[in-house]
N, C-alpha and C positions, 0 to 999 in steps of 0.2 A: 379803481385801479386802471392805469392806462394800458393801452394795447402793448406798448413796448415793455412795460413791467411784466405783463402776463407772458409775453414771448420769452423774456429772460427767465422767468420762473419755470416755464415749460422746458426750456433748454437745460436749465439746471436739473430738473427732474429727469429729463432724458439722459443727461450725462451720468447721473447717479444710477439710473436703471441700467444703462449701457455698461457701466463699471461693474455693477452687481452681476449682470449676465455673463460678462467676460470672466469674472472670478469663478462663477458657477461652472462655466465651460472648462476652465483650467482644472478645477477640483474634480470634475467629472472625468476629464482626460487622465489625470493622475490616478484616480481611483480605478479606472479601466485598465491602465498599465499594471497597477498593483495586482488586480484580479488575474490578468493574463500571466503575470510572473508566478503568482501563487498556484494557478492551475498547472503550469508547466512543472513547477516544483513537486506538486502532488503526483503528477503523472510519472515523474522520475522516481519518486519514492515508492509508488505502487509497483512500478516495473522492478525496482530493486527488491521489494518484498516478495514479488512473484518469483524472482530468481532464487531468493533465499528459501522460500517455501518449496520450490521444486527440488532444491538441494536436500532439504529435510526429508521430503517424501522419498527421494532416492536412497538416502541413508537408512530410513526406517525399512524400506523394502529390502535393502541389502542385509540389514540386521535380521529381519524376519527369515530371509533365505538361509542365512548362516545358522540361525537357531534351529530351523527345520533340519538342516544337514546334520547339526550336532545331535539332535534328538534321534535321527535315523541311525547315526553311528552308535549312539548309546544303546538303542534297541538291538542293533546287530551284536554288540558286545554281550548284552544280556542274553540274547538268544544263544550265543556261543557258550557262555558260562552255563546256561541251563542244559545245553547238550552235553557239556563235559560232566556236569554233576550227574546227569542221568546215566552216562556211560560208566561212571565210577561206582554209582550206587544203583544198580538195577533194581527195579521193583520186582519182588518175588511173587 
């Protein structure tokens, strides 16, 4: 094979390799952008879920306080009823 043919063959291989590397760089860049976008979306979703969870915790806390207050009022009513019953029916 002549030197000129070898050079042309090497140039052809170089062009093919250069094209493949450029395609790989493009694919890598596109993939990197997709990863960055996905990461930002995940951060946004996690922040939204954190806010929702904080709201649920606040609601549960408020519900627990309301239930406790209701139990205390019920206990007070029962104590009053017990007192009234004892006053009406004294133990002999």
